[in-house]
Residue frames as qw, qx, qy, qz and C-alpha x, y, z in Angstrom:
[[0.410, -0.107, 0.397, -0.814, 138.53, 126.87, 70.12],
 [0.813, 0.057, -0.229, -0.532, 136.32, 124.38, 68.30],
 [0.646, 0.180, -0.729, 0.137, 138.72, 121.57, 69.23],
 [0.016, -0.174, 0.673, -0.718, 138.45, 122.59, 72.88],
 [0.642, -0.003, 0.154, -0.751, 134.65, 122.46, 72.74],
 [0.817, 0.167, -0.482, -0.269, 134.77, 119.11, 70.97],
 [0.416, 0.232, -0.785, 0.396, 137.17, 117.79, 73.58],
 [0.287, -0.125, 0.538, -0.782, 134.89, 118.91, 76.41],
 [0.783, 0.065, -0.106, -0.610, 131.90, 117.19, 74.77],
 [0.724, 0.199, -0.661, 0.002, 133.87, 113.95, 74.50],
 [0.161, 0.204, -0.747, 0.612, 134.89, 114.19, 78.15],
 [0.518, -0.067, 0.316, -0.792, 131.30, 114.81, 79.26],
 [0.840, 0.120, -0.312, -0.427, 129.98, 111.89, 77.22],
 [0.583, 0.237, -0.740, 0.235, 132.75, 109.63, 78.53],
 [0.085, -0.191, 0.650, -0.731, 132.04, 110.67, 82.12],
 [0.698, -0.013, 0.098, -0.709, 128.31, 109.98, 81.69],
 [0.829, 0.174, -0.496, -0.189, 129.06, 106.55, 80.28],
 [0.415, 0.259, -0.751, 0.445, 131.52, 105.78, 83.06],
 [0.119, -0.053, 0.627, -0.768, 129.33, 106.96, 85.96],
 [0.466, 0.295, 0.659, -0.512, 126.11, 105.19, 85.03],
 [0.272, 0.198, 0.784, 0.521, 125.67, 105.44, 81.31],
 [0.265, -0.066, -0.255, -0.927, 123.04, 107.11, 79.21],
 [0.465, 0.155, 0.661, -0.568, 119.54, 106.58, 80.61],
 [0.005, -0.107, -0.865, -0.490, 117.50, 104.28, 78.40],
 [0.516, -0.112, -0.125, -0.840, 113.86, 104.79, 77.49],
 [0.215, 0.119, 0.934, -0.258, 111.23, 102.56, 79.07],
 [0.373, -0.044, -0.485, -0.790, 108.18, 101.73, 76.97],
 [0.292, 0.148, 0.797, -0.508, 104.73, 100.81, 78.29],
 [0.326, -0.156, -0.618, -0.698, 101.37, 99.70, 76.95],
 [0.618, -0.108, 0.351, -0.695, 97.85, 99.23, 78.27],
 [0.477, 0.137, -0.832, -0.249, 96.96, 95.57, 78.43],
 [0.540, -0.128, 0.663, -0.502, 94.61, 93.07, 80.00],
 [0.090, 0.011, -0.940, -0.330, 93.08, 89.76, 78.93],
 [0.634, -0.072, -0.010, -0.770, 89.30, 89.76, 78.36],
 [0.250, -0.074, 0.950, -0.170, 87.66, 86.57, 79.61],
 [0.383, -0.031, -0.581, -0.717, 85.18, 85.32, 76.96],
 [0.333, -0.310, -0.889, 0.049, 83.46, 82.80, 79.28],
 [0.109, -0.482, -0.537, 0.684, 82.38, 85.58, 81.62],
 [0.152, 0.400, -0.103, -0.898, 81.42, 87.90, 78.75],
 [0.009, -0.122, -0.865, -0.487, 79.54, 85.47, 76.54],
 [0.467, 0.157, 0.194, -0.848, 75.99, 86.57, 75.71],
 [0.619, 0.260, 0.721, -0.171, 73.07, 84.38, 74.72],
 [0.600, 0.732, 0.322, 0.015, 72.72, 86.25, 71.42],
 [0.416, -0.237, 0.329, 0.814, 75.17, 87.55, 68.87],
 [0.367, 0.740, 0.255, -0.502, 73.53, 90.48, 67.14],
 [0.712, 0.331, 0.480, 0.390, 73.67, 90.18, 63.31],
 [0.186, 0.982, 0.032, 0.010, 75.35, 93.54, 62.79],
 [0.729, 0.221, -0.119, 0.636, 78.80, 94.87, 61.99],
 [0.285, -0.951, -0.068, 0.100, 80.55, 97.55, 64.01],
 [0.638, 0.469, -0.190, 0.580, 83.72, 99.52, 63.45],
 [0.534, -0.742, -0.159, 0.373, 85.84, 100.94, 66.26],
 [0.395, 0.842, -0.060, 0.362, 87.42, 104.19, 65.16],
 [0.548, 0.095, -0.382, 0.738, 90.68, 105.50, 66.56],
 [0.300, -0.803, -0.450, 0.251, 89.77, 107.55, 69.59],
 [0.187, 0.828, -0.068, 0.524, 90.38, 111.27, 69.65],
 [0.669, -0.311, -0.386, 0.554, 92.76, 112.51, 72.36],
 [0.159, -0.976, -0.098, 0.114, 92.87, 115.80, 74.22],
 [0.512, 0.785, -0.257, 0.235, 95.86, 117.71, 72.90],
 [0.282, -0.759, 0.533, -0.246, 97.91, 117.53, 76.12],
 [0.742, -0.231, 0.624, -0.085, 97.85, 113.72, 75.99],
 [0.821, 0.565, 0.044, -0.060, 98.48, 113.38, 72.27],
 [0.170, 0.772, -0.605, 0.098, 102.09, 112.26, 72.72],
 [0.809, 0.064, -0.576, 0.097, 104.20, 109.23, 73.57],
 [0.149, 0.314, -0.613, 0.710, 105.48, 110.77, 76.82],
 [0.416, -0.528, -0.736, 0.085, 103.55, 109.52, 79.84],
 [0.113, -0.654, -0.009, -0.748, 101.86, 112.49, 81.50],
 [0.506, -0.421, -0.645, 0.388, 101.96, 113.13, 85.23],
 [0.061, -0.672, -0.019, -0.738, 100.89, 115.97, 87.43],
 [0.380, -0.219, -0.673, 0.596, 101.00, 117.10, 91.02],
 [0.129, 0.380, 0.273, -0.874, 98.59, 119.98, 90.57],
 [0.496, 0.616, 0.603, -0.109, 95.33, 120.47, 88.66],
 [0.262, 0.928, 0.013, -0.265, 96.97, 123.39, 86.88],
 [0.062, 0.750, -0.618, -0.229, 100.31, 121.95, 85.75],
 [0.982, 0.171, 0.058, -0.053, 101.07, 118.98, 83.54],
 [0.200, -0.703, 0.648, 0.213, 104.49, 117.37, 83.30],
 [0.885, 0.385, -0.190, -0.180, 105.90, 114.85, 80.85],
 [0.782, -0.402, 0.420, 0.225, 108.34, 112.04, 81.55],
 [0.234, 0.739, -0.512, -0.370, 111.39, 112.13, 79.29],
 [0.130, 0.360, -0.916, -0.119, 112.22, 108.43, 79.44],
 [0.338, 0.226, 0.862, -0.302, 108.88, 106.84, 80.46],
 [0.305, 0.266, -0.403, -0.821, 107.01, 106.49, 77.17],
 [0.801, 0.259, 0.373, -0.389, 103.98, 104.83, 75.65],
 [0.483, -0.120, 0.754, 0.428, 105.05, 102.16, 73.17],
 [0.149, 0.468, 0.675, 0.551, 102.12, 103.21, 70.95],
 [0.126, -0.244, 0.026, -0.961, 100.21, 106.47, 70.92],
 [0.273, 0.105, 0.716, -0.633, 97.31, 106.52, 73.43],
 [0.631, 0.287, -0.036, -0.720, 94.57, 106.72, 70.78],
 [0.636, 0.262, -0.683, -0.246, 95.71, 103.38, 69.34],
 [0.110, 0.132, -0.892, 0.417, 96.24, 101.72, 72.72],
 [0.410, 0.161, 0.536, -0.721, 92.71, 102.48, 73.91],
 [0.682, 0.340, -0.200, -0.615, 91.00, 101.72, 70.58],
 [0.500, 0.293, -0.809, -0.102, 92.85, 98.42, 70.15],
 [0.039, -0.031, 0.877, -0.478, 91.93, 97.25, 73.66],
 [0.571, 0.256, 0.308, -0.717, 88.25, 98.04, 73.04],
 [0.645, 0.365, -0.510, -0.437, 88.47, 96.07, 69.79],
 [0.308, 0.193, -0.919, 0.150, 89.91, 93.05, 71.59],
 [0.224, 0.081, 0.721, -0.651, 87.36, 93.31, 74.39],
 [0.626, 0.318, 0.090, -0.706, 84.33, 93.71, 72.10],
 [0.572, 0.328, -0.688, -0.303, 85.51, 90.88, 69.85],
 [0.171, 0.093, -0.932, 0.305, 85.81, 88.57, 72.85],
 [0.373, 0.149, 0.525, -0.751, 82.36, 89.59, 74.11],
 [0.088, 0.177, 0.900, 0.388, 80.77, 88.30, 70.88],
 [0.284, 0.543, 0.448, -0.651, 77.98, 90.87, 70.88],
 [0.506, 0.664, -0.164, -0.525, 78.34, 91.71, 67.17],
 [0.935, 0.216, 0.269, 0.082, 78.83, 89.23, 64.36],
 [0.679, 0.455, 0.045, 0.574, 81.55, 91.44, 62.83],
 [0.361, -0.880, -0.019, 0.307, 83.92, 93.79, 64.70],
 [0.692, 0.519, 0.084, 0.495, 86.33, 95.88, 62.64],
 [0.416, -0.626, -0.020, 0.659, 89.10, 98.40, 63.09],
 [0.228, -0.177, 0.466, 0.836, 89.73, 99.39, 59.47],
 [0.508, 0.487, 0.078, -0.706, 87.50, 100.98, 56.84],
 [0.468, 0.098, 0.834, 0.274, 86.24, 98.38, 54.39],
 [0.033, -0.156, -0.582, -0.797, 84.48, 98.79, 51.05],
 [0.401, -0.571, -0.626, -0.349, 81.14, 98.10, 52.73],
 [0.158, -0.508, 0.328, -0.781, 80.19, 100.50, 55.50],
 [0.215, -0.137, -0.910, 0.327, 79.46, 98.78, 58.82],
 [0.288, -0.686, -0.619, -0.251, 76.08, 99.06, 60.51],
 [0.439, -0.888, -0.131, 0.024, 77.47, 100.91, 63.52],
 [0.515, 0.511, -0.338, 0.600, 80.52, 102.89, 64.58],
 [0.619, -0.712, -0.236, 0.234, 81.95, 103.31, 68.07],
 [0.422, 0.584, -0.162, 0.674, 84.04, 106.42, 68.60],
 [0.569, -0.753, -0.284, 0.169, 85.20, 108.44, 71.59],
 [0.221, 0.814, -0.265, 0.468, 87.63, 110.88, 73.15],
 [0.725, -0.255, -0.418, 0.484, 90.35, 110.31, 75.74],
 [0.115, -0.933, -0.068, -0.335, 90.23, 113.34, 78.02],
 [0.257, -0.773, 0.537, -0.219, 92.89, 112.25, 80.52],
 [0.968, 0.033, -0.223, 0.113, 95.36, 109.36, 80.68],
 [0.175, 0.745, -0.398, 0.507, 97.85, 110.13, 83.38],
 [0.600, -0.212, -0.604, 0.480, 99.62, 109.60, 86.65],
 [0.244, -0.814, -0.076, -0.521, 98.31, 111.88, 89.40],
 [0.565, 0.046, -0.585, 0.580, 100.73, 112.42, 92.28],
 [0.411, -0.791, -0.079, -0.446, 99.65, 113.58, 95.71],
 [0.357, -0.722, 0.545, -0.231, 102.67, 113.64, 98.01],
 [0.188, -0.343, 0.920, 0.000, 103.31, 109.98, 98.91],
 [0.606, 0.334, 0.686, -0.225, 100.23, 108.68, 97.05],
 [0.070, 0.255, -0.611, -0.746, 99.97, 108.03, 93.32],
 [0.620, 0.399, 0.527, -0.421, 96.83, 107.49, 91.27],
 [0.229, 0.133, 0.741, 0.617, 96.06, 106.23, 87.81],
 [0.303, 0.543, 0.317, -0.716, 93.56, 108.63, 86.25],
 [0.165, 0.144, 0.780, 0.587, 91.51, 107.86, 83.13],
 [0.351, 0.550, 0.366, -0.663, 88.74, 110.09, 81.77],
 [0.042, -0.072, 0.746, 0.661, 87.05, 109.37, 78.44],
 [0.616, 0.314, 0.315, -0.650, 83.78, 109.05, 76.58],
 [0.216, 0.020, 0.890, 0.400, 82.27, 106.75, 73.95],
 [0.544, 0.360, 0.075, -0.754, 79.47, 106.99, 71.40],
 [0.415, 0.148, 0.874, 0.204, 77.59, 104.36, 69.38],
 [0.351, 0.462, -0.124, -0.805, 76.31, 105.67, 66.05],
 [0.689, 0.373, 0.621, -0.003, 74.01, 103.99, 63.57],
 [0.286, -0.264, 0.460, 0.798, 75.66, 104.73, 60.23],
 [0.162, 0.473, 0.742, 0.447, 72.54, 104.50, 58.08],
 [0.140, -0.871, -0.445, -0.153, 70.66, 107.20, 59.98],
 [0.344, 0.481, -0.288, 0.754, 73.69, 108.96, 61.55],
 [0.568, -0.698, -0.068, -0.431, 71.87, 108.80, 64.89],
 [0.137, 0.404, -0.768, 0.479, 73.83, 108.44, 68.12],
 [0.713, -0.339, -0.538, -0.294, 72.12, 105.55, 69.91],
 [0.767, -0.567, -0.222, 0.202, 74.24, 105.60, 73.04],
 [0.335, 0.676, -0.299, 0.584, 76.78, 107.88, 74.70],
 [0.735, -0.639, -0.206, 0.090, 78.54, 107.83, 78.05],
 [0.178, 0.792, -0.408, 0.417, 81.28, 109.65, 79.99],
 [0.860, -0.361, -0.282, 0.227, 83.73, 108.21, 82.56],
 [0.125, 0.780, -0.390, 0.474, 86.16, 109.85, 84.95],
 [0.909, -0.393, -0.136, -0.007, 87.82, 107.28, 87.20],
 [0.122, 0.734, -0.611, 0.271, 90.93, 107.06, 89.30],
 [0.942, -0.230, -0.243, 0.017, 92.64, 104.20, 91.10],
 [0.340, -0.825, 0.446, -0.060, 95.25, 104.41, 93.84],
 [0.791, 0.375, -0.474, 0.088, 98.40, 102.42, 92.99],
 [0.855, -0.501, -0.097, 0.094, 100.31, 100.36, 95.52],
 [0.709, -0.270, 0.143, 0.636, 103.87, 101.32, 94.50],
 [0.107, 0.897, -0.031, -0.428, 105.31, 104.65, 93.43],
 [0.350, -0.258, 0.692, 0.575, 106.58, 103.37, 90.08],
 [0.394, 0.331, -0.315, -0.798, 105.35, 104.05, 86.57],
 [0.267, 0.018, -0.925, -0.268, 104.67, 100.37, 85.84],
 [0.015, -0.377, -0.838, 0.395, 102.07, 100.29, 88.63],
 [0.283, 0.475, 0.111, -0.826, 100.39, 103.39, 87.23],
 [0.370, 0.250, -0.655, -0.610, 100.17, 101.74, 83.82],
 [0.174, -0.168, -0.969, 0.048, 98.73, 98.62, 85.44],
 [0.123, 0.455, 0.585, -0.660, 96.16, 100.79, 87.22],
 [0.347, 0.422, -0.218, -0.809, 95.23, 102.51, 83.96],
 [0.296, 0.077, -0.877, -0.370, 94.78, 99.10, 82.32],
 [0.060, -0.329, -0.889, 0.312, 92.43, 98.04, 85.12],
 [0.229, 0.497, 0.270, -0.793, 90.45, 101.25, 84.75],
 [0.353, 0.314, -0.529, -0.705, 90.17, 100.74, 80.99],
 [0.204, -0.103, -0.968, -0.106, 88.97, 97.17, 81.53],
 [0.063, 0.440, 0.696, -0.563, 86.34, 98.43, 83.97],
 [0.296, 0.487, -0.043, -0.821, 85.17, 101.11, 81.51],
 [0.324, 0.202, -0.750, -0.541, 85.05, 98.70, 78.59],
 [0.068, -0.244, -0.953, 0.166, 83.01, 96.27, 80.70],
 [0.189, 0.535, 0.475, -0.673, 80.49, 98.99, 81.45],
 [0.294, 0.442, -0.349, -0.772, 80.41, 100.16, 77.83],
 [0.239, 0.060, -0.903, -0.353, 79.81, 96.65, 76.47],
 [0.026, 0.383, 0.856, -0.346, 77.05, 96.00, 79.01],
 [0.250, 0.554, 0.184, -0.772, 75.37, 99.27, 77.95],
 [0.309, 0.361, -0.581, -0.661, 75.71, 98.49, 74.24],
 [0.091, -0.112, -0.987, -0.065, 74.35, 94.99, 74.82],
 [0.152, 0.505, 0.661, -0.534, 71.28, 96.53, 76.46],
 [0.292, 0.546, -0.133, -0.774, 70.82, 99.00, 73.59],
 [0.272, 0.236, -0.793, -0.492, 71.11, 96.29, 70.95],
 [0.020, 0.231, 0.956, -0.181, 68.81, 93.97, 72.89],
 [0.275, 0.580, 0.429, -0.636, 66.11, 96.63, 72.89],
 [0.254, 0.489, -0.416, -0.724, 66.72, 97.34, 69.21],
 [0.197, 0.073, -0.914, -0.347, 66.05, 93.78, 68.05],
 [0.603, -0.249, -0.185, -0.735, 62.75, 93.87, 69.93],
 [0.434, -0.059, -0.875, 0.205, 63.35, 91.15, 72.49],
 [0.525, -0.643, -0.244, -0.501, 60.50, 91.08, 74.98],
 [0.827, -0.527, -0.104, 0.166, 62.69, 89.45, 77.64],
 [0.164, 0.890, -0.367, 0.216, 65.64, 91.53, 78.63],
 [0.841, 0.043, -0.426, 0.330, 68.78, 89.61, 79.47],
 [0.539, -0.809, -0.012, 0.235, 70.58, 90.44, 82.70],
 [0.326, 0.872, -0.352, 0.095, 73.67, 92.51, 82.01],
 [0.904, 0.019, -0.315, 0.287, 76.81, 90.35, 82.31],
 [0.530, -0.810, 0.073, 0.240, 79.28, 91.08, 85.08],
 [0.697, 0.656, -0.134, 0.258, 82.18, 90.47, 82.64],
 [0.773, -0.027, -0.283, 0.568, 84.82, 90.20, 85.31],
 [0.065, -0.874, 0.033, -0.481, 84.37, 93.55, 87.00],
 [0.245, 0.416, -0.658, 0.579, 86.76, 94.26, 89.86],
 [0.485, -0.388, -0.766, 0.166, 85.84, 92.61, 93.16],
 [0.280, -0.598, -0.404, 0.633, 86.06, 95.90, 95.00],
 [0.301, 0.695, 0.393, 0.522, 84.40, 98.66, 92.94],
 [0.327, -0.908, -0.148, 0.214, 85.03, 101.11, 95.77],
 [0.573, -0.350, 0.304, 0.676, 88.55, 101.41, 94.38],
 [0.306, 0.403, 0.519, 0.689, 87.08, 102.84, 91.20],
 [0.109, -0.689, -0.412, 0.586, 86.45, 106.34, 92.46],
 [0.342, 0.848, 0.271, 0.302, 85.31, 109.36, 90.52],
 [0.513, 0.138, -0.173, 0.829, 88.13, 111.89, 90.52],
 [0.181, -0.783, -0.457, 0.382, 87.20, 114.65, 92.97],
 [0.243, 0.959, 0.075, 0.121, 87.36, 118.34, 92.09],
 [0.569, 0.507, -0.329, 0.558, 90.89, 119.86, 91.78],
 [0.061, -0.566, 0.459, -0.682, 92.60, 120.24, 95.12],
 [0.742, -0.337, 0.269, -0.513, 90.55, 117.56, 96.89],
 [0.850, 0.222, -0.474, -0.051, 92.49, 114.49, 95.79]]
């Protein structure tokens, strides 16, 4: 009997290989290139800041890319995967963006012997593909906090919940849309932090907040409507 079962397994595997092969995994990452010329500030604040790994809502704490067609049901792709866990993808992109912006004299990811002056942390609440019949959206919801480590005071905090319609019904376009949303959020966060730090050092003349390459059409960056209205 066991030889019969083994023989059937071999036949099934052979048939799968012959008629199309075993489906391979596809791996994705969030990525964009910050543009330092557009983000350069007049002042570099003489402080150090560490970017902690972001927390992630439990449903998104996985390598499988999440998609849903209903507010009440999440689904997970079997073969469409994040190359790195979402908490590292988002934190690393903020590190690259903040380093390029040159707001702080020292931007870190790791814990050093000397504690930095400030810490940026946050939570990813949603990182997903949202399907609505023949329309797909990239959906990113998250928050960030800036804490002064000496006093443990939170100097700044903000929430985002954005979506962006994608042009093609393929995962790669959703990932591209999520990258654009993350760039938009990081631009807003850095502009806010620049304003906070500018006030902290006691400048009497407030600098205009840099545009930092925001999308030409911000109408595309819509707040996700209540469930059922997408």
